[in-house]
Structure formats: structure tokens, C-alpha cells
TIVO-2410 file (N, C-alpha, C; in nm, 3 decimals):
# residues 98
REC num residu      c1      c2      c3 atome chaine
REC   1      M   5.210  -3.051  -5.956     N      A
REC   1      M   5.216  -2.995  -5.825    CA      A
REC   1      M   5.075  -2.990  -5.767     C      A
REC   2      T   5.063  -3.033  -5.642     N      A
REC   2      T   4.934  -3.037  -5.575    CA      A
REC   2      T   4.930  -2.924  -5.473     C      A
REC   3      V   4.824  -2.847  -5.479     N      A
REC   3      V   4.806  -2.738  -5.383    CA      A
REC   3      V   4.692  -2.778  -5.291     C      A
REC   4      I   4.722  -2.781  -5.163     N      A
REC   4      I   4.621  -2.819  -5.064    CA      A
REC   4      I   4.572  -2.692  -4.998     C      A
REC   5      Q   4.444  -2.670  -5.009     N      A
REC   5      Q   4.383  -2.554  -4.943    CA      A
REC   5      Q   4.289  -2.605  -4.833     C      A
REC   6      P   4.300  -2.547  -4.715     N      A
REC   6      P   4.211  -2.592  -4.608    CA      A
REC   6      P   4.067  -2.551  -4.637     C      A
REC   7      N   3.978  -2.629  -4.583     N      A
REC   7      N   3.835  -2.601  -4.601    CA      A
REC   7      N   3.799  -2.480  -4.515     C      A
REC   8      K   3.756  -2.373  -4.576     N      A
REC   8      K   3.726  -2.251  -4.503    CA      A
REC   8      K   3.596  -2.262  -4.424     C      A
REC   9      N   3.512  -2.355  -4.458     N      A
REC   9      N   3.387  -2.372  -4.385    CA      A
REC   9      N   3.409  -2.424  -4.243     C      A
REC  10      N   3.513  -2.500  -4.218     N      A
REC  10      N   3.541  -2.554  -4.084    CA      A
REC  10      N   3.571  -2.442  -3.985     C      A
REC  11      I   3.637  -2.339  -4.027     N      A
REC  11      I   3.668  -2.227  -3.938    CA      A
REC  11      I   3.539  -2.156  -3.897     C      A
REC  12      G   3.447  -2.136  -3.987     N      A
REC  12      G   3.320  -2.071  -3.956    CA      A
REC  12      G   3.235  -2.155  -3.862     C      A
REC  13      I   3.235  -2.287  -3.883     N      A
REC  13      I   3.157  -2.376  -3.797    CA      A
REC  13      I   3.214  -2.379  -3.656     C      A
REC  14      S   3.344  -2.380  -3.642     N      A
REC  14      S   3.404  -2.382  -3.509    CA      A
REC  14      S   3.375  -2.252  -3.434     C      A
REC  15      K   3.372  -2.139  -3.506     N      A
REC  15      K   3.336  -2.013  -3.441    CA      A
REC  15      K   3.191  -2.016  -3.394     C      A
REC  16      I   3.103  -2.071  -3.477     N      A
REC  16      I   2.962  -2.080  -3.439    CA      A
REC  16      I   2.945  -2.170  -3.317     C      A
REC  17      I   3.014  -2.284  -3.317     N      A
REC  17      I   3.006  -2.376  -3.202    CA      A
REC  17      I   3.060  -2.309  -3.076     C      A
REC  18      F   3.172  -2.235  -3.090     N      A
REC  18      F   3.228  -2.165  -2.973    CA      A
REC  18      F   3.129  -2.061  -2.921     C      A
REC  19      M   3.067  -1.983  -3.010     N      A
REC  19      M   2.971  -1.881  -2.968    CA      A
REC  19      M   2.848  -1.944  -2.902     C      A
REC  20      M   2.799  -2.054  -2.960     N      A
REC  20      M   2.683  -2.122  -2.900    CA      A
REC  20      M   2.718  -2.175  -2.761     C      A
REC  21      G   2.838  -2.232  -2.746     N      A
REC  21      G   2.882  -2.281  -2.615    CA      A
REC  21      G   2.893  -2.167  -2.514     C      A
REC  22      F   2.946  -2.053  -2.558     N      A
REC  22      F   2.958  -1.937  -2.470    CA      A
REC  22      F   2.821  -1.887  -2.427     C      A
REC  23      I   2.727  -1.883  -2.521     N      A
REC  23      I   2.591  -1.838  -2.489    CA      A
REC  23      I   2.524  -1.934  -2.391     C      A
REC  24      V   2.537  -2.063  -2.413     N      A
REC  24      V   2.478  -2.162  -2.322    CA      A
REC  24      V   2.540  -2.151  -2.183     C      A
REC  25      F   2.672  -2.134  -2.177     N      A
REC  25      F   2.741  -2.120  -2.048    CA      A
REC  25      F   2.694  -1.994  -1.976     C      A
REC  26      S   2.679  -1.884  -2.048     N      A
REC  26      S   2.632  -1.759  -1.989    CA      A
REC  26      S   2.490  -1.774  -1.936     C      A
REC  27      L   2.404  -1.838  -2.013     N      A
REC  27      L   2.266  -1.860  -1.967    CA      A
REC  27      L   2.262  -1.949  -1.844     C      A
REC  28      L   2.347  -2.048  -1.838     N      A
REC  28      L   2.354  -2.137  -1.723    CA      A
REC  28      L   2.396  -2.059  -1.598     C      A
REC  29      L   2.498  -1.975  -1.611     N      A
REC  29      L   2.542  -1.895  -1.497    CA      A
REC  29      L   2.434  -1.798  -1.452     C      A
REC  30      S   2.365  -1.736  -1.547     N      A
REC  30      S   2.258  -1.644  -1.508    CA      A
REC  30      S   2.143  -1.718  -1.440     C      A
REC  31      E   2.114  -1.839  -1.481     N      A
REC  31      E   2.009  -1.919  -1.418    CA      A
REC  31      E   2.048  -1.957  -1.275     C      A
REC  32      I   2.173  -1.993  -1.254     N      A
REC  32      I   2.221  -2.027  -1.119    CA      A
REC  32      I   2.213  -1.904  -1.029     C      A
REC  33      W   2.254  -1.788  -1.080     N      A
REC  33      W   2.250  -1.665  -1.002    CA      A
REC  33      W   2.105  -1.628  -0.967     C      A
REC  34      T   2.015  -1.641  -1.063     N      A
REC  34      T   1.874  -1.610  -1.040    CA      A
REC  34      T   1.813  -1.703  -0.935     C      A
REC  35      Y   1.845  -1.831  -0.943     N      A
REC  35      Y   1.795  -1.927  -0.844    CA      A
REC  35      Y   1.848  -1.893  -0.705     C      A
REC  36      S   1.975  -1.857  -0.697     N      A
REC  36      S   2.034  -1.821  -0.568    CA      A
REC  36      S   1.964  -1.699  -0.508     C      A
REC  37      Q   1.938  -1.599  -0.591     N      A
REC  37      Q   1.869  -1.480  -0.542    CA      A
REC  37      Q   1.726  -1.512  -0.497     C      A
REC  38      T   1.660  -1.600  -0.568     N      A
REC  38      T   1.524  -1.640  -0.531    CA      A
REC  38      T   1.522  -1.710  -0.396     C      A
REC  39      V   1.617  -1.799  -0.373     N      A
REC  39      V   1.625  -1.870  -0.245    CA      A
REC  39      V   1.654  -1.771  -0.133     C      A
REC  40      N   1.746  -1.678  -0.156     N      A
REC  40      N   1.777  -1.578  -0.054    CA      A
REC  40      N   1.655  -1.493  -0.021     C      A
REC  41      L   1.580  -1.454  -0.122     N      A
REC  41      L   1.460  -1.374  -0.097    CA      A
REC  41      L   1.355  -1.453  -0.019     C      A
REC  42      K   1.341  -1.581  -0.048     N      A
REC  42      K   1.246  -1.662   0.028    CA      A
REC  42      K   1.285  -1.670   0.175     C      A
REC  43      H   1.415  -1.687   0.201     N      A
REC  43      H   1.461  -1.692   0.340    CA      A
REC  43      H   1.439  -1.556   0.409     C      A
REC  44      D   1.463  -1.447   0.338     N      A
REC  44      D   1.440  -1.314   0.395    CA      A
REC  44      D   1.293  -1.292   0.425     C      A
REC  45      I   1.206  -1.337   0.337     N      A
REC  45      I   1.061  -1.322   0.359    CA      A
REC  45      I   1.018  -1.399   0.483     C      A
REC  46      I   1.070  -1.518   0.500     N      A
REC  46      I   1.033  -1.599   0.617    CA      A
REC  46      I   1.082  -1.532   0.746     C      A
REC  47      S   1.206  -1.483   0.746     N      A
REC  47      S   1.259  -1.420   0.868    CA      A
REC  47      S   1.185  -1.290   0.898     C      A
REC  48      L   1.152  -1.212   0.795     N      A
REC  48      L   1.076  -1.089   0.819    CA      A
REC  48      L   0.934  -1.119   0.866     C      A
REC  49      G   0.878  -1.228   0.817     N      A
REC  49      G   0.745  -1.268   0.864    CA      A
REC  49      G   0.744  -1.299   1.011     C      A
REC  50      S   0.848  -1.368   1.058     N      A
REC  50      S   0.854  -1.399   1.202    CA      A
REC  50      S   0.877  -1.272   1.284     C      A
REC  51      K   0.955  -1.177   1.229     N      A
REC  51      K   0.974  -1.050   1.300    CA      A
REC  51      K   0.843  -0.972   1.306     C      A
REC  52      I   0.766  -0.976   1.200     N      A
REC  52      I   0.636  -0.907   1.198    CA      A
REC  52      I   0.544  -0.969   1.303     C      A
REC  53      D   0.544  -1.101   1.313     N      A
REC  53      D   0.460  -1.167   1.414    CA      A
REC  53      D   0.501  -1.124   1.554     C      A
REC  54      A   0.631  -1.116   1.580     N      A
REC  54      A   0.679  -1.075   1.712    CA      A
REC  54      A   0.639  -0.930   1.741     C      A
REC  55      L   0.650  -0.843   1.640     N      A
REC  55      L   0.612  -0.703   1.660    CA      A
REC  55      L   0.462  -0.688   1.682     C      A
REC  56      Q   0.381  -0.770   1.614     N      A
REC  56      Q   0.237  -0.765   1.637    CA      A
REC  56      Q   0.203  -0.808   1.778     C      A
REC  57      L   0.274  -0.908   1.829     N      A
REC  57      L   0.251  -0.952   1.967    CA      A
REC  57      L   0.289  -0.842   2.065     C      A
REC  58      D   0.404  -0.778   2.043     N      A
REC  58      D   0.444  -0.667   2.130    CA      A
REC  58      D   0.343  -0.553   2.123     C      A
REC  59      N   0.293  -0.525   2.004     N      A
REC  59      N   0.194  -0.419   1.988    CA      A
REC  59      N   0.066  -0.453   2.065     C      A
REC  60      A   0.024  -0.577   2.060     N      A
REC  60      A  -0.095  -0.618   2.135    CA      A
REC  60      A  -0.073  -0.602   2.286     C      A
REC  61      K   0.046  -0.637   2.333     N      A
REC  61      K   0.076  -0.620   2.476    CA      A
REC  61      K   0.073  -0.473   2.515     C      A
REC  62      L   0.131  -0.387   2.431     N      A
REC  62      L   0.131  -0.244   2.461    CA      A
REC  62      L  -0.012  -0.187   2.461     C      A
REC  63      K  -0.093  -0.230   2.366     N      A
REC  63      K  -0.232  -0.184   2.363    CA      A
REC  63      K  -0.306  -0.229   2.488     C      A
REC  64      N  -0.282  -0.353   2.530     N      A
REC  64      N  -0.347  -0.404   2.650    CA      A
REC  64      N  -0.307  -0.321   2.772     C      A
REC  65      T  -0.179  -0.287   2.782     N      A
REC  65      T  -0.132  -0.205   2.894    CA      A
REC  65      T  -0.196  -0.066   2.888     C      A
REC  66      F  -0.199  -0.008   2.770     N      A
REC  66      F  -0.258   0.126   2.754    CA      A
REC  66      F  -0.406   0.125   2.790     C      A
REC  67      Y  -0.478   0.026   2.742     N      A
REC  67      Y  -0.622   0.020   2.771    CA      A
REC  67      Y  -0.649  -0.006   2.919     C      A
REC  68      S  -0.561  -0.082   2.982     N      A
REC  68      S  -0.581  -0.104   3.126    CA      A
REC  68      S  -0.550   0.022   3.205     C      A
REC  69      L  -0.454   0.102   3.159     N      A
REC  69      L  -0.423   0.227   3.229    CA      A
REC  69      L  -0.533   0.331   3.211     C      A
REC  70      T  -0.598   0.330   3.098     N      A
REC  70      T  -0.703   0.430   3.072    CA      A
REC  70      T  -0.843   0.376   3.103     C      A
REC  71      D  -0.850   0.266   3.174     N      A
REC  71      D  -0.979   0.212   3.216    CA      A
REC  71      D  -1.047   0.310   3.312     C      A
REC  72      K  -1.178   0.314   3.311     N      A
REC  72      K  -1.253   0.410   3.393    CA      A
REC  72      K  -1.222   0.393   3.541     C      A
REC  73      N  -1.214   0.269   3.587     N      A
REC  73      N  -1.187   0.245   3.729    CA      A
REC  73      N  -1.049   0.296   3.769     C      A
REC  74      N  -0.950   0.275   3.683     N      A
REC  74      N  -0.815   0.322   3.713    CA      A
REC  74      N  -0.808   0.474   3.712     C      A
REC  75      L  -0.880   0.537   3.620     N      A
REC  75      L  -0.881   0.683   3.616    CA      A
REC  75      L  -0.950   0.742   3.739     C      A
REC  76      E  -1.056   0.678   3.785     N      A
REC  76      E  -1.122   0.725   3.907    CA      A
REC  76      E  -1.031   0.710   4.029     C      A
REC  77      L  -0.957   0.599   4.035     N      A
REC  77      L  -0.863   0.579   4.145    CA      A
REC  77      L  -0.753   0.684   4.140     C      A
REC  78      L  -0.703   0.716   4.022     N      A
REC  78      L  -0.600   0.818   4.007    CA      A
REC  78      L  -0.653   0.955   4.048     C      A
REC  79      A  -0.779   0.984   4.013     N      A
REC  79      A  -0.838   1.113   4.051    CA      A
REC  79      A  -0.851   1.124   4.203     C      A
REC  80      R  -0.890   1.016   4.269     N      A
REC  80      R  -0.900   1.018   4.415    CA      A
REC  80      R  -0.763   1.036   4.479     C      A
REC  81      E  -0.660   0.972   4.422     N      A
REC  81      E  -0.524   0.987   4.477    CA      A
REC  81      E  -0.476   1.131   4.464     C      A
REC  82      K  -0.515   1.199   4.358     N      A
REC  82      K  -0.472   1.338   4.337    CA      A
REC  82      K  -0.563   1.439   4.407     C      A
REC  83      G  -0.666   1.390   4.473     N      A
REC  83      G  -0.755   1.478   4.548    CA      A
REC  83      G  -0.858   1.548   4.460     C      A
REC  84      L  -0.888   1.494   4.345     N      A
REC  84      L  -0.987   1.552   4.257    CA      A
REC  84      L  -1.125   1.499   4.293     C      A
REC  85      I  -1.224   1.581   4.270     N      A
REC  85      I  -1.362   1.538   4.297    CA      A
REC  85      I  -1.442   1.554   4.169     C      A
REC  86      E  -1.549   1.476   4.160     N      A
REC  86      E  -1.634   1.483   4.042    CA      A
REC  86      E  -1.738   1.592   4.062     C      A
REC  87      D  -1.746   1.680   3.966     N      A
REC  87      D  -1.843   1.790   3.972    CA      A
REC  87      D  -1.964   1.750   3.889     C      A
REC  88      K  -2.080   1.741   3.957     N      A
REC  88      K  -2.201   1.697   3.888    CA      A
REC  88      K  -2.255   1.804   3.794     C      A
REC  89      N  -2.240   1.928   3.829     N      A
REC  89      N  -2.288   2.038   3.746    CA      A
REC  89      N  -2.172   2.133   3.715     C      A
REC  90      P  -2.091   2.103   3.620     N      A
REC  90      P  -1.977   2.190   3.593    CA      A
REC  90      P  -2.022   2.321   3.527     C      A
REC  91      K  -1.954   2.426   3.561     N      A
REC  91      K  -1.981   2.555   3.499    CA      A
REC  91      K  -1.866   2.583   3.402     C      A
REC  92      W  -1.900   2.590   3.278     N      A
REC  92      W  -1.800   2.609   3.175    CA      A
REC  92      W  -1.779   2.757   3.148     C      A
REC  93      V  -1.657   2.791   3.131     N      A
REC  93      V  -1.624   2.928   3.096    CA      A
REC  93      V  -1.564   2.925   2.957     C      A
REC  94      F  -1.627   2.999   2.868     N      A
REC  94      F  -1.579   3.003   2.732    CA      A
REC  94      F  -1.506   3.134   2.709     C      A
REC  95      V  -1.393   3.126   2.651     N      A
REC  95      V  -1.314   3.243   2.618    CA      A
REC  95      V  -1.324   3.265   2.469     C      A
REC  96      S  -1.369   3.384   2.432     N      A
REC  96      S  -1.379   3.408   2.287    CA      A
REC  96      S  -1.240   3.431   2.232     C      A
REC  97      Q  -1.218   3.376   2.117     N      A
REC  97      Q  -1.087   3.390   2.054    CA      A
REC  97      Q  -1.093   3.502   1.953     C      A
REC  98      R  -0.990   3.583   1.952     N      A
REC  98      R  -0.988   3.698   1.861    CA      A
REC  98      R  -0.909   3.666   1.739     C      A
***
């Protein structure tokens, strides 16, 4: 009578191959996800950079408007319109604080 026993080493090797394949597949998916996130971040950085440039331009325009409004000539014109006069020798009154 012949007894045939399967080789037990084949079962262990197939499990190892399956685990290695699963690990490689998992690493591949994580690499694809990481690359996708990197590309998205690069696009976000570019769009935020253009928004920053636009905000800097708006800030420069606002500063220019502010500086033109507070120019000495404009302030003198505003004082004349309000009926203010320049006092060459002002007399200051100091109030002591308690």
C-alpha cells in the first residue's frame, strides 16, 4: 500500500508569496496616494501664490490711496475747507491727571 502525503513546504511557500504580494500591492497603493497628495499640494501652493500676489497688489493700491489722502497738501486743503487756520504760536493747556 502506497501512502501519498502532500509536501507541507508548498503550503508555507504559497502563504509567503501571498503575503509578499499583499505587501507589494499595499506599498504601491500608498505610493500612488502619496503622489496624488503631493500633486494636489503643488497645485494649492501655486493657486495660493497667485492669490497672495493679488492681495499684495490690492494692499499697495490701498497704501497709495491712504498716503495720498494724508499728504500735507491735501490736509491743508481740508483744513481750509473746514475753516481752520494755522496758529503760529499755539498756547498749550496741560491738564494734570490725578
